[in-house]
N, C-alpha and C positions, 0 to 999 in steps of 0.2 A: 503493499500500499504506499510506503514511503517513497519508494522508487517511482511508482505512478504519479504521486504528488508532485515531485520534483520535475518529472517529465513535463507534467501539465503545466507548471509553473513556467518552465523554459519556453513552451510553446506559447503561452499567454505573453511573455515578455517579447517574444519575436513578433508576435502580431501587432503588439503595441508599438514596437520600434519601425515596424513596416507602416503602420497607420501615420506615425509622426513623419516618417520619410516621404510618404505620399502627399502629406499636407505641405511639405517644403517645395514638393516638385510641381504641384499642379495650383494654379492660381485662377480663380474665377473673376475675370475683370468685365465680362460682358454685361450689359444692361439689358439685353433682350436675347431671347432664345433663336438660335440660328439652325439651319440644318446640319451643320457641323456638330451641334450637341447630339445628334443621333448617329454619328458615324462609328461609334466604338474606339475613336482615337483620343487624342489629347483633349480636344473640346468636351468630349463625353465625360472624361476622368475629371477635367475641371468642374463641370457640373455636378458630378457625384460627390466629389470631395468638397465642393465649396456649399452645397445646399443639402443633399440627402444624408451623406455619410454622418456629419456632426448631429443632425436632428435624431436620427434613428440608431445611433451607436449603441453597440452591445457586443458581446464576446463572440456572438454567433456571426452577425452580419460583418463584424471586422475582419474576418478572415477573407472576405471579397473572393470567394469561390464561385464557380458557376452554379453550384446548388448548396443550400443550407444543409449541414449535417446535425441531426438532433437526436439525442438520446432519451428514449422514454422507456423507463425500466430496464430491461435487458435488451432491448431492440434499438437498433441504430437506422433511423430513417433519413433519406435525402428528400428535400423539398426544394422546389423551383418554380419560377414563373416567367413568362416572356410574352412579348406582343409583336405582332407581325403587321406591317404597312407597306409590304412590298408593292412595287409598281414597275412592270405590269403584274396582274394577278396571275397570268398564265406565261410559261416560258419553256424553253427546251429543257426537258427533264423534270418538269415539276409544275407546281402552282402554290398559291399562298396556303391552302389547306394542307397539303402534304408536308410543306415546310415547316407549319406550326407543330405539326405532330412530331416530325422527326427532330425538330430544334429542341423541344421540351425533353423528349427521350434522351437526347444527347447530353443535355446538361445533368440530367440525373446519372447518366453513364460516366460522366467526369468525376463524380463522387464515389465511383465504384460501387453503384447501386443497380440493382434489377428494377426497372420500371413496372409498376403496376397499374397505377391510375392517373386519369387525365381530367381536368376540368376544361371547358371551352367557353369563353365569352365572346359574343359576336356584336359588333357595333355595325349596323346597316344604315345606309343612307336612303332616304326616300327616293324611290324610282329605280332602285337597283333591280337588274334583270333577275327574275325568279329561276331562269334557266342557268344562269351562271352562279346562282346560290346553291343549287342542286349540285351542280358539277363540282363545286368546291366541297360541299358537306360529303358527297359520296366519296371524294379523294380523301378526305380526313378519315371516314370510316375505313377505307381500304388500308390506308397506312397504319392506322391502330391496329386492325385484326392481322395484318401481315406481321407486325411487330409483337403481337400478344399482349397488348396493353387494353385497358377498358376506359372509354370515356363515360365517366359515372355521374357527372353534374354539370350544368352550364348555366348561361344567362344569355338573352338576347334583348338588346336595345334598338331602337330605330331614331335617327335623327332627321331634321328637315334637310330638304334638298339642299345642296351646295354647303351643307355643314359638316360634310366628311368627305371622303374620296371613294364612295362604293361600299368598302368593307374593310373593316379593321378586325383583327382576331387576337384574343389573348387565350394562352393556354397555361395551366398550371399542372404540375404532376408531382407525385409521391411515389417513392420507391424504397425498397429494403436494401441497406448497404450490406454487401458481401462480408462474410466473417474474415476472409483474407485481405480485405480492402483496408490499407491505412494511407490513402492518398491526399495529398494537399501541398500547398506551396511550402509549408513549414518543414516538410520531409526532405526537400531538395538539398543535396550536399555537393561540394566541390568534387569533382572527379565524375559525378553522374553522366550519363550519355542522353543525348537528346535524339528521339526517333520521331519520323514523320510517317503517316501511314499511307500516303500517296500524294499525287500530283497536286498542286495548288492552283487556285484561281478560277477553277472552272465555273463556280456559281456566279461569281461576280461578273465574268464575260459574258456568260449565257444571259444574265439579266440586261446588261448593257446592249447585246445585240438585239434582244426582243424590244427593249425600250426605244431605242434610237433608229431601229430598222436600218442599221448600217449597211452598205453594200460591201461586206466582207465574207468572202468564201470561208467557212468554218463549220465544222461538225461538232462545236462545243455545246455540252449540256450541263445543266446544274449536276453537282454531286450529291445532293439531298439524298441521305440514307441514314437509318437508325444505326448507331454504333454500339449499343449494348451487348451484342453477341461477340463483337471483336474485343471490347474490354473484358467480357466474362472470360475468353480464352486466355488472354493475357494474365488475368488474376489466377486463373487455374494453374497455369504454367510457372509464374515467377512470384505470386503472392505479394508479400511485403516488400519485395525488391523492386516493385513497381511504385515509385515515389510520388509522382504527379501526373495528371491528366488535365488535357485542355483542348476543347475545339476551337480552332481559330476562325471564328465567324466574323462579325464586324472588326474591321481593323487588321484582319489577317494574320499571318504567322509573326510579322514583326511586332504588332500590338500585343498578342497573346504572350510571346516570350518576355517582351518588357515587363508585362504584369507580373510574371513569374519571377524575373530577376529582382524586381523591386520588393515582392512580398516574400521572397526567400533569402533576400540580402545576399545575393550572389551575382556573378557575371557570367553571360553566356556567349561563347564563341561558335559562330556557324561557319560551315564551309559551303559557299554558293554552288559550287560544282555539284555538290551531293543533294541539292534540292530539286525534286522532280517537278518539272512544268511541261505540260503538253504543248506541242508546237503550235497548235491553234490558239492557245491562251498567250503564248509568247508572242507570236505575230500579232494578234490584237492589241496586246498591251504596248508593243512598240508603235504601232500606228497611233494609238490613242494618248501615248505618253504616260501609261501608268506602270506601276511596280507591282508585279505579281504577290510580292511578300506583303503587300498592304490591302490585297483583296480578299473579299469574304469568302469563305467554304463553308459548306453545310453537311459534308460527309466525310470529313478528314479529323484526325485527333494527332496531338502531339503527346507523347509518352516520354517522361524522364525516369530513366531506370539506373539501378546500380551498375557500376561498371562490369562486374563480374558476370552479369546476365544480359549483356548487350546482345550477343549473337543469338542467345536463346529467344530473346524478346523479338528480335528481327526475324527469326525463323517462324514464330507464332504468328506474326502480323502478316507475312507474306504467304502463309497458308490458309489465310481466310480470304474470301472474295473481295472484301473491303479493303484489304491491305497488301495486295500483290505488288504494289509498287513502293512499298514502304522502304524507307532509307534511314541510316544513322546520318544526322545532319549537323551534329554539333556536340560541344562538350561543356558542362558546367565549370566554372572556375571560381575562386574566392574572391578576386578583385579585378576591378573596381566594382563594388557592389552596386546592383541596380542598373548595370550597363549591358546591352547586347551589341556584340561586334560581328562583322561579316567579313569572312576572307573572299575576296572577289575572285572572279574568273582570271584576272589579269594580274593576280598576285599581291595586290594591296589589301589594306584593312580599313573598313570605314565603320563609324558608329551606326547601328540599325535602330532608328527611333520609332516611336508610335506613329500611326498615321496622323498626318496634320491636315486640317481641313476635311472635306468631304467630296472626293472626285466622283463617288457613285452614291448619292443620297437614296434612301429608302431601298436597300438592297436586301432587307428581310424583314 
């Protein structure tokens, strides 16, 4: 019991140091909300740290993980919520409904949980097409059924015409944390390896192609997929040697790893040549002036593992349909804390910061 108490105190101290570090890094100077505040990048973090985090502060929220982990009796539960305002509603590889189900399942999965139940809240604009609504709801039902989760409660509201943009969806989810799971930013240690489950940028580029109707020949589709079975395979194989999980959604891989580096008080060094990017995504990004590392994904995960299980974890990922393109992309270092570096293709090194601005608003 004494050892557990010491470990708990150390974790709480680390969370508090991380919280103080975030407050020194993010500054809310804006007088009005902008689209950048929804990007998942620096502006979003400024908003969270300036408004929400101080008001709602507690030891669960302060961990700033994708899902809250709560212990009730002997049971560890994961709980999360997310809202979806994607534009357009339908795109190559998915739609807003499928995305909402997968996104919430994945946030639970990043806590090492088996997702069980979802809620669905829908805000509709007067005049929205019933045909499109049925198509979206059917897509949600299909995605939930295929993932083995139940939609057990919900709510529907309608607002006046021109007071929304067709449909907005909120989903919340509950899952049971696996006994072998002990994942989180506080578990990350220098020497750990950073693994990526597959190619990045597909979702963001698919949205951009559908939104702008650009005349670019590409077969890129959204990578939207539920990741809980992939996480389960990792936990079954390497257990507590899996230190941290994160799905690089808004803000992409760059923002996700900066969040981990800050929360874990470590530095992360990446190898650009090891990061998989499909040619269609790479070509579109070059034309549009975008960086694949800051583009949203909806079916990829970052796994930080102990160095001795690096190859085993890679083998597990590659043996799963959602991890066939998995790669080891970097290493955790001690210093300088809170920083991410990228070893470039030409042999140089640059700081890889969070997404700044919002080149692709309303991506999820």
